[in-house]
TORLUMTI-640700 format. One record per residue (C-alpha): residue in three letters; x, y, z. Coordinates in nm, 4 decimals. Example, Ala and Ser with C-alpha at 12.3 -4.5 7.8 and 13.67 -1.06 7.14 Angstrom:
BEGIN
<rec resn="ALA" east="1.2300" north="-0.4500" up="0.7800"/>
<rec resn="SER" east="1.3670" north="-0.1060" up="0.7140"/>
***
This chain:
BEGIN
<rec resn="MET" east="-3.1769" north="-3.5312" up="0.4121"/>
<rec resn="SER" east="-2.8247" north="-3.4389" up="0.2584"/>
<rec resn="VAL" east="-2.6158" north="-3.0947" up="0.3084"/>
<rec resn="THR" east="-2.5028" north="-2.9566" up="-0.0036"/>
<rec resn="LEU" east="-2.1538" north="-2.7788" up="0.1549"/>
<rec resn="ILE" east="-2.0228" north="-2.5524" up="-0.0964"/>
<rec resn="ASN" east="-1.6414" north="-2.6043" up="-0.2395"/>
<rec resn="PRO" east="-1.4380" north="-2.3609" up="-0.1053"/>
<rec resn="TYR" east="-1.2121" north="-2.3321" up="-0.4161"/>
<rec resn="ASP" east="-1.5373" north="-2.1421" up="-0.5029"/>
<rec resn="LEU" east="-1.4422" north="-1.8767" up="-0.2747"/>
<rec resn="GLN" east="-1.2300" north="-1.7398" up="-0.5116"/>
<rec resn="GLU" east="-1.5137" north="-1.5713" up="-0.7169"/>
<rec resn="ASN" east="-1.7168" north="-1.5123" up="-0.3776"/>
<rec resn="LEU" east="-1.4407" north="-1.2407" up="-0.1715"/>
<rec resn="ASP" east="-1.7166" north="-1.1270" up="0.0113"/>
<rec resn="ARG" east="-1.8144" north="-1.4915" up="0.1986"/>
<rec resn="ILE" east="-1.5148" north="-1.5527" up="0.2633"/>
<rec resn="GLU" east="-1.5533" north="-1.2391" up="0.4720"/>
<rec resn="ALA" east="-1.8532" north="-1.3918" up="0.6216"/>
<rec resn="ILE" east="-1.6943" north="-1.6498" up="0.7443"/>
<rec resn="GLU" east="-1.3759" north="-1.4875" up="0.8701"/>
<rec resn="LYS" east="-1.5978" north="-1.2679" up="1.1280"/>
<rec resn="ALA" east="-1.8508" north="-1.5181" up="1.1716"/>
<rec resn="SER" east="-1.5692" north="-1.7389" up="1.2990"/>
<rec resn="LEU" east="-1.4462" north="-1.4141" up="1.5286"/>
<rec resn="ARG" east="-1.7493" north="-1.4184" up="1.7139"/>
<rec resn="LEU" east="-1.6823" north="-1.7193" up="1.7588"/>
<rec resn="LEU" east="-1.3403" north="-1.7692" up="1.9495"/>
<rec resn="VAL" east="-1.4475" north="-1.3507" up="2.1156"/>
<rec resn="GLN" east="-1.7541" north="-1.4765" up="2.2144"/>
<rec resn="ALA" east="-1.5986" north="-1.8102" up="2.3284"/>
<rec resn="LEU" east="-1.2801" north="-1.5811" up="2.4835"/>
<rec resn="TYR" east="-1.5616" north="-1.3025" up="2.6834"/>
<rec resn="ASP" east="-1.7462" north="-1.6208" up="2.8249"/>
<rec resn="TYR" east="-1.4656" north="-1.7241" up="3.0241"/>
<rec resn="ARG" east="-1.2467" north="-1.4334" up="3.1079"/>
<rec resn="HIS" east="-1.3282" north="-1.3705" up="3.4577"/>
<rec resn="GLU" east="-1.1555" north="-1.7434" up="3.4431"/>
<rec resn="ALA" east="-0.8485" north="-1.6181" up="3.2267"/>
<rec resn="SER" east="-0.7991" north="-1.3041" up="3.5020"/>
<rec resn="ILE" east="-0.7916" north="-1.5635" up="3.7901"/>
<rec resn="ILE" east="-0.5214" north="-1.8250" up="3.5908"/>
<rec resn="PHE" east="-0.2965" north="-1.5782" up="3.5126"/>
<rec resn="GLN" east="-0.2819" north="-1.4461" up="3.8341"/>
<rec resn="ALA" east="-0.2477" north="-1.7482" up="4.0147"/>
<rec resn="GLU" east="0.0064" north="-2.0241" up="3.7830"/>
<rec resn="ASN" east="0.3835" north="-1.9929" up="3.8067"/>
<rec resn="ASP" east="0.3854" north="-2.1370" up="3.4223"/>
<rec resn="GLN" east="0.5189" north="-1.9514" up="3.1491"/>
<rec resn="VAL" east="0.3098" north="-1.7161" up="3.0469"/>
<rec resn="ALA" east="0.2934" north="-1.7874" up="2.7100"/>
<rec resn="ASP" east="0.1526" north="-2.1387" up="2.7851"/>
<rec resn="ILE" east="-0.0671" north="-1.9994" up="2.9812"/>
<rec resn="GLY" east="-0.2120" north="-1.8012" up="2.7170"/>
<rec resn="GLU" east="-0.2320" north="-2.1783" up="2.4983"/>
<rec resn="ASP" east="-0.4146" north="-2.3328" up="2.7656"/>
<rec resn="VAL" east="-0.6991" north="-2.0335" up="2.7932"/>
<rec resn="THR" east="-0.7569" north="-2.0302" up="2.3841"/>
<rec resn="ARG" east="-0.7638" north="-2.4285" up="2.4213"/>
<rec resn="GLU" east="-1.0247" north="-2.4295" up="2.8018"/>
<rec resn="ALA" east="-1.2398" north="-2.1262" up="2.6637"/>
<rec resn="LEU" east="-1.3042" north="-2.2996" up="2.3374"/>
<rec resn="ASP" east="-1.3701" north="-2.6808" up="2.4733"/>
<rec resn="ARG" east="-1.6208" north="-2.4565" up="2.7008"/>
<rec resn="LEU" east="-1.8033" north="-2.3028" up="2.4347"/>
<rec resn="GLY" east="-1.7909" north="-2.6283" up="2.1788"/>
<rec resn="MET" east="-1.8173" north="-2.6476" up="1.8057"/>
<rec resn="SER" east="-1.8718" north="-2.8860" up="1.5563"/>
<rec resn="ARG" east="-1.6325" north="-3.1403" up="1.4085"/>
<rec resn="VAL" east="-1.5075" north="-3.2808" up="1.1413"/>
<rec resn="ASN" east="-1.3347" north="-3.6302" up="1.1535"/>
<rec resn="GLN" east="-1.0012" north="-3.5849" up="1.0471"/>
<rec resn="ARG" east="-0.6924" north="-3.4357" up="1.2158"/>
<rec resn="LEU" east="-0.5121" north="-3.1193" up="1.1085"/>
<rec resn="PHE" east="-0.1723" north="-2.9866" up="1.1383"/>
<rec resn="GLY" east="0.0311" north="-2.7374" up="1.1669"/>
<rec resn="LYS" east="0.2298" north="-2.4738" up="1.4339"/>
<rec resn="VAL" east="-0.0765" north="-2.3379" up="1.6114"/>
<rec resn="ASP" east="-0.2079" north="-2.4267" up="1.9526"/>
<rec resn="TYR" east="-0.5838" north="-2.4702" up="1.8697"/>
<rec resn="LYS" east="-0.7053" north="-2.6769" up="1.5715"/>
<rec resn="ARG" east="-0.9935" north="-2.8413" up="1.4461"/>
<rec resn="ALA" east="-1.1388" north="-2.9953" up="1.1241"/>
<rec resn="ARG" east="-1.5192" north="-2.8409" up="1.1771"/>
<rec resn="TYR" east="-1.8528" north="-2.7501" up="0.9807"/>
<rec resn="LEU" east="-1.9239" north="-2.4168" up="0.9567"/>
<rec resn="PHE" east="-2.2746" north="-2.3076" up="0.8639"/>
<rec resn="HIS" east="-2.4522" north="-2.0412" up="0.7110"/>
<rec resn="PRO" east="-2.8235" north="-1.9600" up="0.6948"/>
<rec resn="ASP" east="-2.7102" north="-1.9572" up="0.3111"/>
<rec resn="PHE" east="-2.4103" north="-2.2396" up="0.2456"/>
<rec resn="ALA" east="-2.2093" north="-2.4813" up="0.4913"/>
<rec resn="LEU" east="-1.8540" north="-2.5824" up="0.3935"/>
<rec resn="LYS" east="-1.5564" north="-2.7512" up="0.6111"/>
<rec resn="GLN" east="-1.3152" north="-2.5381" up="0.7745"/>
<rec resn="ALA" east="-0.9993" north="-2.5780" up="0.9073"/>
<rec resn="LEU" east="-0.9815" north="-2.3429" up="1.1989"/>
<rec resn="PHE" east="-0.6418" north="-2.2582" up="1.3895"/>
<rec resn="VAL" east="-0.6465" north="-2.0574" up="1.6633"/>
<rec resn="ASP" east="-0.2341" north="-1.9180" up="1.7872"/>
<rec resn="SER" east="-0.2573" north="-1.7524" up="2.1342"/>
<rec resn="LYS" east="0.0152" north="-1.5697" up="2.2880"/>
<rec resn="ALA" east="0.1194" north="-1.3471" up="2.5570"/>
<rec resn="GLU" east="0.3004" north="-1.0061" up="2.6236"/>
<rec resn="SER" east="0.3171" north="-0.7166" up="2.8328"/>
<rec resn="VAL" east="0.1207" north="-0.4364" up="2.7719"/>
<rec resn="SER" east="0.4061" north="-0.2420" up="2.6148"/>
<rec resn="GLY" east="0.3865" north="-0.4467" up="2.3077"/>
<rec resn="ALA" east="-0.0271" north="-0.4914" up="2.2491"/>
<rec resn="GLY" east="-0.0049" north="-0.3150" up="1.8955"/>
<rec resn="THR" east="0.1377" north="-0.6562" up="1.7601"/>
<rec resn="ALA" east="0.1483" north="-1.0287" up="1.7875"/>
<rec resn="THR" east="0.4622" north="-1.1855" up="1.6203"/>
<rec resn="LEU" east="0.3872" north="-1.5004" up="1.3501"/>
<rec resn="GLN" east="0.5376" north="-1.7481" up="1.1746"/>
<rec resn="ILE" east="0.4791" north="-1.8010" up="0.8222"/>
<rec resn="SER" east="0.3699" north="-2.1451" up="0.8627"/>
<rec resn="GLN" east="0.1264" north="-1.9811" up="1.0270"/>
<rec resn="LEU" east="-0.0500" north="-1.7168" up="0.7573"/>
<rec resn="SER" east="-0.1939" north="-1.8328" up="0.4132"/>
<rec resn="MET" east="-0.1107" north="-1.4544" up="0.2477"/>
<rec resn="THR" east="0.1795" north="-1.3511" up="0.1019"/>
<rec resn="VAL" east="0.3988" north="-1.1586" up="0.3360"/>
<rec resn="LYS" east="0.4507" north="-0.8173" up="0.1697"/>
<rec resn="GLN" east="0.6280" north="-0.5383" up="0.3144"/>
<rec resn="ILE" east="1.0056" north="-0.3290" up="0.3007"/>
<rec resn="ARG" east="1.2748" north="-0.5140" up="0.5622"/>
<rec resn="ALA" east="1.5817" north="-0.3189" up="0.5743"/>
<rec resn="GLY" east="1.5054" north="-0.1420" up="0.3075"/>
<rec resn="ALA" east="1.4420" north="-0.3223" up="0.0287"/>
<rec resn="SER" east="1.0800" north="-0.4708" up="-0.0461"/>
<rec resn="VAL" east="1.0345" north="-0.9144" up="0.0288"/>
<rec resn="SER" east="0.7809" north="-1.0930" up="-0.0848"/>
<rec resn="VAL" east="0.7143" north="-1.4492" up="0.1341"/>
<rec resn="ASP" east="0.4600" north="-1.7355" up="0.0666"/>
<rec resn="GLY" east="0.2718" north="-1.8468" up="0.3639"/>
<rec resn="LYS" east="0.3402" north="-2.1546" up="0.3907"/>
<rec resn="LEU" east="-0.0690" north="-2.2631" up="0.4437"/>
<rec resn="PRO" east="-0.2813" north="-2.3142" up="0.1359"/>
<rec resn="VAL" east="-0.5967" north="-2.1449" up="0.1739"/>
<rec resn="VAL" east="-0.7545" north="-2.4396" up="0.1188"/>
<rec resn="LEU" east="-0.6154" north="-2.7474" up="0.2787"/>
<rec resn="ASN" east="-0.6686" north="-3.0955" up="0.1124"/>
<rec resn="LEU" east="-0.7423" north="-3.4288" up="0.3671"/>
<rec resn="ASN" east="-0.8122" north="-3.7355" up="0.2455"/>
<rec resn="GLN" east="-0.9695" north="-3.6017" up="-0.1155"/>
<rec resn="GLU" east="-1.2390" north="-3.3194" up="0.1408"/>
<rec resn="HIS" east="-1.2050" north="-2.9240" up="0.1098"/>
<rec resn="PHE" east="-1.1602" north="-2.7549" up="0.4033"/>
<rec resn="LEU" east="-1.1388" north="-2.3588" up="0.3824"/>
<rec resn="THR" east="-0.7853" north="-2.2555" up="0.5897"/>
<rec resn="THR" east="-0.9279" north="-2.0102" up="0.8674"/>
<rec resn="THR" east="-0.6747" north="-1.8350" up="1.0824"/>
<rec resn="MET" east="-0.7736" north="-1.6402" up="1.3987"/>
<rec resn="PHE" east="-0.4996" north="-1.4671" up="1.7106"/>
<rec resn="VAL" east="-0.5317" north="-1.4192" up="2.0530"/>
<rec resn="LYS" east="-0.2790" north="-1.1872" up="2.2323"/>
<rec resn="TYR" east="-0.2846" north="-1.2051" up="2.6024"/>
<rec resn="ALA" east="-0.2368" north="-0.8074" up="2.6919"/>
<rec resn="TYR" east="-0.0891" north="-0.8174" up="3.0760"/>
<rec resn="THR" east="0.0791" north="-0.6222" up="3.3210"/>
<rec resn="ASP" east="0.3267" north="-0.7583" up="3.6175"/>
<rec resn="ASN" east="0.2446" north="-0.6890" up="4.0032"/>
<rec resn="ASN" east="0.3775" north="-0.8123" up="4.2467"/>
<rec resn="GLY" east="0.5031" north="-1.1244" up="4.0910"/>
<rec resn="THR" east="0.2509" north="-1.2077" up="3.9824"/>
<rec resn="HIS" east="0.0790" north="-1.1263" up="3.5733"/>
<rec resn="GLN" east="-0.2311" north="-0.9013" up="3.5555"/>
<rec resn="LEU" east="-0.4294" north="-0.9777" up="3.2451"/>
<rec resn="GLU" east="-0.5501" north="-0.6105" up="3.1451"/>
<rec resn="ARG" east="-0.7384" north="-0.7047" up="2.7923"/>
<rec resn="ILE" east="-0.7539" north="-0.9733" up="2.5636"/>
<rec resn="ILE" east="-0.6922" north="-0.9227" up="2.1664"/>
<rec resn="VAL" east="-0.8244" north="-1.0971" up="1.9381"/>
<rec resn="ALA" east="-0.7444" north="-1.1049" up="1.5310"/>
<rec resn="ALA" east="-0.8920" north="-1.2079" up="1.2689"/>
<rec resn="VAL" east="-0.5475" north="-1.2818" up="1.0294"/>
<rec resn="PRO" east="-0.7191" north="-1.2397" up="0.6397"/>
<rec resn="ASN" east="-0.7632" north="-1.6075" up="0.4136"/>
<rec resn="GLY" east="-0.4870" north="-1.5164" up="0.1428"/>
<rec resn="MET" east="-0.7368" north="-1.5544" up="-0.1281"/>
<rec resn="LEU" east="-0.8528" north="-1.1709" up="-0.0168"/>
<rec resn="GLN" east="-0.4593" north="-1.0960" up="-0.0450"/>
<rec resn="GLU" east="-0.5731" north="-0.7905" up="-0.3441"/>
<rec resn="ARG" east="-0.7775" north="-0.6231" up="-0.0543"/>
<rec resn="TYR" east="-0.5404" north="-0.6388" up="0.2537"/>
<rec resn="ASN" east="-0.2058" north="-0.6220" up="0.1645"/>
<rec resn="PRO" east="-0.1422" north="-0.6147" up="-0.2990"/>
<rec resn="ASP" east="0.2007" north="-0.4956" up="-0.2124"/>
<rec resn="GLU" east="0.4747" north="-0.3744" up="-0.0218"/>
<rec resn="HIS" east="0.2990" north="-0.0129" up="0.0698"/>
<rec resn="LYS" east="-0.0354" north="-0.1593" up="0.1061"/>
<rec resn="THR" east="0.0126" north="-0.3413" up="0.3403"/>
<rec resn="ILE" east="-0.1169" north="-0.4886" up="0.7079"/>
<rec resn="TRP" east="0.2523" north="-0.6524" up="0.8238"/>
<rec resn="ARG" east="0.5742" north="-0.5264" up="1.0377"/>
<rec resn="ALA" east="0.9205" north="-0.6643" up="1.0419"/>
<rec resn="GLY" east="0.9358" north="-0.9592" up="1.2097"/>
<rec resn="ARG" east="1.1377" north="-1.1204" up="1.5579"/>
<rec resn="ASN" east="1.4185" north="-1.3639" up="1.3768"/>
<rec resn="ALA" east="1.7474" north="-1.3570" up="1.2909"/>
<rec resn="PRO" east="1.8161" north="-1.4047" up="0.8798"/>
<rec resn="THR" east="2.1968" north="-1.3655" up="0.9612"/>
<rec resn="LEU" east="2.0858" north="-1.7105" up="1.2297"/>
<rec resn="GLY" east="1.8800" north="-1.8746" up="1.0918"/>
<rec resn="GLU" east="1.6069" north="-1.8196" up="1.2320"/>
<rec resn="GLU" east="1.2357" north="-1.9281" up="1.0001"/>
<rec resn="PHE" east="1.1100" north="-1.6024" up="0.8961"/>
<rec resn="ARG" east="0.8073" north="-1.4209" up="1.1223"/>
<rec resn="VAL" east="0.6772" north="-1.1534" up="1.0530"/>
<rec resn="ARG" east="0.4325" north="-0.8896" up="1.2665"/>
<rec resn="LEU" east="0.0813" north="-0.8646" up="1.2199"/>
<rec resn="SER" east="-0.0665" north="-0.5013" up="1.2583"/>
<rec resn="PHE" east="-0.3470" north="-0.4564" up="1.4934"/>
<rec resn="ARG" east="-0.3270" north="-0.0261" up="1.3482"/>
<rec resn="LEU" east="-0.3481" north="-0.1551" up="1.0120"/>
<rec resn="LEU" east="-0.5594" north="-0.4459" up="1.0302"/>
<rec resn="LYS" east="-0.8451" north="-0.2856" up="1.1833"/>
<rec resn="ASP" east="-0.7438" north="0.0013" up="0.9404"/>
<rec resn="ASN" east="-0.8762" north="-0.1809" up="0.6750"/>
<rec resn="ALA" east="-1.1658" north="-0.4051" up="0.8251"/>
<rec resn="ARG" east="-1.2255" north="-0.2381" up="1.1549"/>
<rec resn="TRP" east="-1.4553" north="-0.5504" up="1.2710"/>
<rec resn="ARG" east="-1.1509" north="-0.7582" up="1.1922"/>
<rec resn="VAL" east="-0.9239" north="-0.6887" up="1.5787"/>
<rec resn="GLN" east="-1.1575" north="-0.6804" up="1.8474"/>
<rec resn="THR" east="-1.0433" north="-0.5988" up="2.2008"/>
<rec resn="ILE" east="-1.2127" north="-0.8065" up="2.5590"/>
<rec resn="PRO" east="-1.2145" north="-0.5577" up="2.8577"/>
<rec resn="MET" east="-1.1211" north="-0.7238" up="3.2210"/>
<rec resn="GLU" east="-1.4124" north="-0.7500" up="3.4475"/>
<rec resn="PRO" east="-1.6494" north="-0.5299" up="3.5256"/>
<rec resn="HIS" east="-1.5744" north="-0.3216" up="3.2147"/>
<rec resn="ALA" east="-1.8564" north="-0.3867" up="2.9113"/>
<rec resn="TYR" east="-1.7907" north="-0.4996" up="2.6415"/>
<rec resn="ILE" east="-1.9485" north="-0.4330" up="2.2417"/>
<rec resn="TRP" east="-1.8821" north="-0.5938" up="1.9373"/>
<rec resn="ASP" east="-1.6467" north="-0.2801" up="1.7118"/>
<rec resn="GLU" east="-1.8190" north="-0.3821" up="1.4068"/>
***
């Protein structure tokens, strides 16, 4: 028996289905990190590497432990974890290009996540230095590889920590689902309705455009898109 896969391009006519796909993908990532939070806390305390490297390792190890389906295609891009996979839903199935990026930062910076434009399939529309800007993301909404079509899905993990006598104390893990570019009109139709804040790049130095995803603004649009996992012994409940 063969499984009929939906064509991701057809999702432009069913945006609610994209939302459902991204919600299911976020649940998978949150579950992986929740199951791994004890080990993550120990790793942050014990490791002497750069915190950014620690965060990348924790995300990869958490997802590898949980496991997921796999499509035999190699993905490229500036993100920590990349997987071409099958996504199965009771009503449909499709191929997905899942990208998960990680950052670790002091709790004082836990309200935003800095992203490169190469990590987004959305167009960034915002007011910057008093002027309206519109910069296209460099990821396609559907990734085409060897005549196969994969829905692009981008997730972000932020490890918020404090420094305690020379060690990193992991305080919480913030997980966010960045909308696919086909959802542009729902989340960032213009520079006034936006989920972005100005990024930490210097155009005068030729640095690549960066933007900060505001967790508060994204959550104002859809509460489920931002989940916060506390450390033990605190309980976690999915925020709908």
